[in-house]
C-alpha positions in Angstrom: 166.3 227.1 75.0 164.0 230.1 75.4 162.6 231.2 72.1 163.7 234.9 72.7 167.3 233.6 73.2 167.0 231.7 69.9 165.7 234.9 68.2 168.6 237.0 69.5 171.1 234.3 68.6 169.8 233.8 65.0 169.3 237.5 64.3 172.7 238.5 65.8 174.7 235.8 64.0 172.9 236.3 60.7 173.4 240.1 60.8 177.1 239.8 61.8 177.7 237.3 59.0 175.9 239.4 56.3 177.7 242.6 57.4 181.0 240.7 56.9 180.0 239.3 53.6 178.7 242.5 52.1 182.0 244.3 53.0 182.3 247.4 50.8 178.6 247.2 49.8 177.7 248.5 53.3 179.2 251.9 54.1 180.8 252.4 57.5 178.0 254.7 58.5 175.3 252.1 57.6 177.2 249.4 59.4 177.5 251.6 62.4 173.7 252.3 62.3 172.8 248.6 62.0 175.2 247.7 64.8 173.6 250.3 67.1 170.3 248.4 66.7 171.9 245.1 67.4 173.7 246.4 70.4 170.5 247.7 71.9 168.8 244.4 71.2 171.6 242.5 72.9 171.4 244.8 75.9 167.6 244.0 76.1 166.9 247.7 75.7 163.6 248.0 73.7 163.5 251.8 73.8 167.1 251.8 72.5 166.2 249.4 69.7 163.3 251.6 68.6 165.4 254.7 68.6 168.3 253.1 66.8 166.0 251.4 64.2 164.2 254.6 63.4 167.6 256.4 63.0 168.9 253.6 60.8 165.9 253.5 58.5 165.6 257.2 58.2 169.2 257.4 56.9 169.3 254.1 55.0 165.7 253.4 53.9 166.8 251.0 51.2 169.2 249.0 53.4 169.3 245.3 52.6 168.8 244.7 56.3 165.4 246.5 56.3 163.3 243.4 57.2 165.7 242.6 60.1 165.6 246.1 61.5 161.8 246.3 61.2 161.5 242.9 62.9 163.7 244.0 65.8 161.6 247.2 66.2 158.4 245.1 66.2 159.9 242.8 68.8 160.9 245.8 70.9 157.3 247.2 70.9 156.1 243.7 71.9 158.5 243.7 74.8 157.0 247.1 75.8 153.5 245.6 75.7 152.4 247.6 72.6 151.0 244.8 70.5 149.4 247.2 68.0 152.7 248.8 67.0 154.3 245.4 67.1 151.8 244.3 64.4 152.4 247.4 62.3 156.2 246.9 62.2 155.8 243.1 61.9 153.7 243.7 58.8 156.3 246.0 57.4 159.1 243.5 58.0 157.1 240.8 56.1 156.4 243.3 53.3 160.2 243.7 53.0 160.8 240.0 53.1 158.0 237.5 53.2 160.5 234.7 54.2 161.5 236.4 57.5 160.4 233.5 59.6 161.0 235.2 62.9 158.6 238.1 61.9 156.1 235.5 60.6 156.1 233.6 63.9 155.8 236.7 66.0 152.9 238.0 63.8 151.0 234.7 63.9 151.2 234.6 67.7 150.4 238.3 68.3 147.4 238.3 65.9 145.9 235.3 67.6 146.4 236.8 71.1 144.7 240.0 70.0 141.8 238.4 68.2 138.6 238.5 70.3 135.7 236.0 70.0 133.2 238.6 68.9 135.4 240.6 66.5 133.6 241.1 63.2 136.8 240.3 61.3 137.8 237.4 63.6 137.9 234.7 60.9 140.0 236.9 58.6 142.5 237.6 61.4 142.8 234.0 62.3 143.2 233.0 58.7 146.0 235.6 58.3 147.7 234.3 61.5 147.5 230.8 60.1 149.0 232.0 56.8 151.9 233.6 58.6 152.5 230.5 60.8 152.5 228.2 57.8 154.7 230.6 55.8 157.2 230.7 58.7 157.3 226.9 59.1 158.1 226.5 55.4 160.8 229.2 55.5 162.4 227.7 58.6 162.5 224.3 56.9 164.6 225.6 54.0 166.6 228.2 56.0 170.4 227.9 55.8 172.6 228.2 58.9 173.0 231.9 59.5 176.7 231.6 60.5 179.2 228.8 59.7 180.5 229.0 63.2 177.1 227.9 64.6 177.3 224.2 65.4 175.0 222.0 63.2 173.3 220.5 66.3 172.7 223.9 67.7 171.2 225.2 64.5 169.0 222.0 64.2 167.7 222.6 67.7 166.9 226.2 67.0 165.0 225.2 63.8 163.0 222.6 65.7 162.0 225.1 68.3 160.9 227.6 65.7 158.9 225.1 63.8 157.3 224.0 67.1 156.4 227.7 67.7 154.6 227.7 64.4 152.6 224.6 65.2 151.7 226.1 68.6 150.3 229.2 66.8 148.3 227.0 64.5 147.0 225.1 67.6 145.9 228.3 69.2 144.1 229.4 66.1 142.3 226.0 65.9 141.4 226.3 69.6 139.9 229.7 69.0 137.8 228.2 66.2 136.8 225.4 68.6 138.3 222.9 66.2 139.6 220.8 69.0 140.8 217.7 67.1 142.9 220.0 64.9 144.2 221.9 67.9 145.2 218.7 69.6 147.1 217.6 66.4 148.9 220.9 66.2 149.8 221.2 69.9 151.2 217.6 69.8 153.4 218.6 66.9 154.6 221.6 68.9 155.2 219.5 72.1 156.8 216.6 70.4 158.8 218.6 67.9 160.4 221.2 70.2 164.0 220.6 71.0 163.4 222.0 74.5 160.5 221.5 76.8 157.9 224.2 76.5 155.3 224.1 79.3 153.1 226.6 77.5 152.6 224.2 74.6 151.9 221.4 77.0 149.3 223.2 79.0 147.5 224.3 75.7 147.5 220.6 74.7 145.9 219.7 78.0 143.3 222.4 77.4 142.5 221.1 73.9 142.1 217.6 75.3 139.7 218.8 78.0 137.6 220.8 75.5 137.5 217.8 73.2 136.1 215.7 76.1 139.3 213.6 76.4 139.6 214.1 80.1 142.0 211.3 80.9 144.5 212.7 78.4 143.9 216.2 79.8 144.6 215.0 83.4 147.8 213.2 82.3 149.2 216.2 80.4 148.2 218.7 83.1 149.9 216.6 85.8 153.0 216.4 83.6 153.1 220.2 83.4 152.6 220.5 87.1 155.4 218.2 87.9 158.0 219.8 85.6 160.6 221.8 87.6 160.8 224.5 84.8 157.1 225.2 84.7 156.4 228.9 85.7 153.9 229.2 88.6 151.3 230.9 86.3 151.3 228.0 83.9 151.2 225.6 86.7 148.1 227.2 88.1 146.4 226.9 84.7 147.4 223.2 84.5 145.9 222.7 88.0 142.6 224.3 86.9 142.5 222.2 83.8 143.1 219.0 85.8 140.4 219.9 88.3 137.9 220.5 85.6 138.8 217.3 83.8 138.4 215.3 87.1 135.0 216.8 87.7 133.9 216.0 84.2 135.0 212.4 84.6 133.1 212.0 87.8 129.9 213.4 86.2 130.4 211.0 83.3 130.9 208.0 85.6 127.8 209.0 87.7 125.7 209.3 84.5 126.9 205.9 83.2 126.1 204.4 86.6 122.6 205.6 86.6 122.0 204.4 83.0 123.3 201.0 83.9 121.3 200.6 87.1 118.2 198.3 87.3 114.9 200.1 86.4 113.7 200.3 90.0 117.0 201.8 91.1 116.7 204.4 88.3 113.2 205.3 89.5 114.4 205.6 93.1 117.3 207.8 92.1 115.0 210.1 90.0 112.4 210.4 92.8 115.1 211.8 95.1 116.0 214.6 92.7 
C-alpha cells in the first residue's frame, strides 16, 4: 500500500470517527469547515486543502482537530513542492500534538532531504529529524485503531508501513552521517518490517551496503530491486548504477588480492609494466 494512501485512509477515518464522537461539542459550522479540508484532501487538491485549512483555523483557532488540519496543510505544501512551508506547518502540527505520528514521519523525511552536507547546522537538523522519527515510531506503536470499522489486519499493515517509514528515515540520517553499519540496520528494519514492498527502502539498503564495502550484498539487493515489477524506472536506474559500482569494486578487490598472492617475481613483472 502506498504510504500516501495509508495517510489519507488513517486521517480520513480518524477525523470522521472523532467528528461523530464529539457530536454536540463540534458546532455544525466547525464540522463543515473541517469536512471542507477533508474533501479537498480526498480529491487530491492541495490548493483546496490549503485554502480550506486556513479558513478553518481562522474561524476555529482552538479546534480540537488543529494538529490534523495543520498536518494536512503541511502535506499539501509538500505535494506542491514547497518543502519550506511544509516544514513550517509540520512543526505547528507537532506543537499542537507531539504524538501526531503522521506529521512526525513527514517532518523527519523532509528535514533529512533538505539537509545539505555543508550546512552549518547539519548535525542539529539530522538530530531533530531522528527525534521526530523515533517519536513517530513510538506513537504508532501505541496508536489505537482510528475507526472500529477498519479491519484489524488492515490497521496492523498500516502500522507496519508507518513504522517502516520511520526506520527508513533513520537509515537516511545515518547514511548522511556516513554511519553505514547503522544505516544498514535501519534500512533492513524498514525493508523487512514493511507490510508492502517498498523499492525505495531496498535501493537505499543497497546503497548502504555498497558504501560499507559489502559489495556482494549490494549487488544482490540491487538486482532484487531491478527485477521487481513494481519498481519505478527512476529507482531501477539507481539500482543499476549501484550494482555497476559494486561489480567494479569487487573486480578491483579481486585484482588486488591476486597481485598480493602472486609469486615475488610475478609481482615485480606486474609492477614493471605499470
